N, C-alpha and C positions, 0 to 999 in steps of 0.2 A: 719568764712567767711560769715555766714548768718547775724550775728549781724553787721558786717562791712558794708555789702551791704545795710541793712535797715537804719543804721545810716547815711550813705551817702545820702540817699533819703529823710531824715527827715528835713523838713523846720520848725524849731522851731518858734512858733508864738511869736510876741513881748509881748504878754500878759503873757507868761510863767514866773512864779515866782520861786525863789530858794525854794527847799524843796518839790515841787510838783512831782508827778510821776503817771504813768499809767501802769497797768499790762494788757497785751494783750495776748489773747489765739488765736493761729493761727492753722488752719487745712489746710494741704497741701496734694496734690495728689502725687503719685510717679512721679518724674520728676520735683518736686519743685513748681508746679503751686498752688498758694494760692486759696483755695476754700472758706474760711470763716475767718473773723477777728472779734473778739469779745472782747470788753473792759470789764474787770471784776472789777477792782478797779482803780479809778482815782480820784486824789485830785486836778487836774487841771480843768480849765474851759472848756466849750464846744469846743472852738477853739483849745485848746491844745489836747483834745480828738480826734477831727477830723484830726488834723495834724499827729497824731500817726497812725491812721487807714490808711490815705493816704500814709504814708511812707511804710507800709507793703504791701499795694496793688501795689504800684509803683515798688516794689522790686521783684514782681513775674515775672518769676520763681525764686525761691530761689536757692542758690547754693546747690549742692548735696555733701554729704560727700564722701571722696575718697573710703571708705569702705561701700558698699551698706547695710551691716548689721546694720550700725549705723543710717540709715534713720528712722525718727520718724514722723508720720503723724501729731502729736499734739505737738506744740511748745508753750512756754511761754516767752514773752519778758517783761522787765520792762524798761520803758522810763523815763529818768530824764534829765531835761535840763542842759546844761553846759553853764557857763557864763565866 
């Protein structure tokens, strides 16, 4: 559910090239509110990187798992453009 919401909010820049990706670390509060978005590894340009961060921030609050025991404050996403 989280991945689906974030991908829906991602506006891939026209500069995105096949084979690029960004790994993003997300810290969230209970309730799904995004507190921090940090790009760790990114092979795309600055516009691609900013589009990924914007998608995560726009998706706040993130969907919560049906079982509260599955909640994780730290998430990792890998963004790859689709063509």
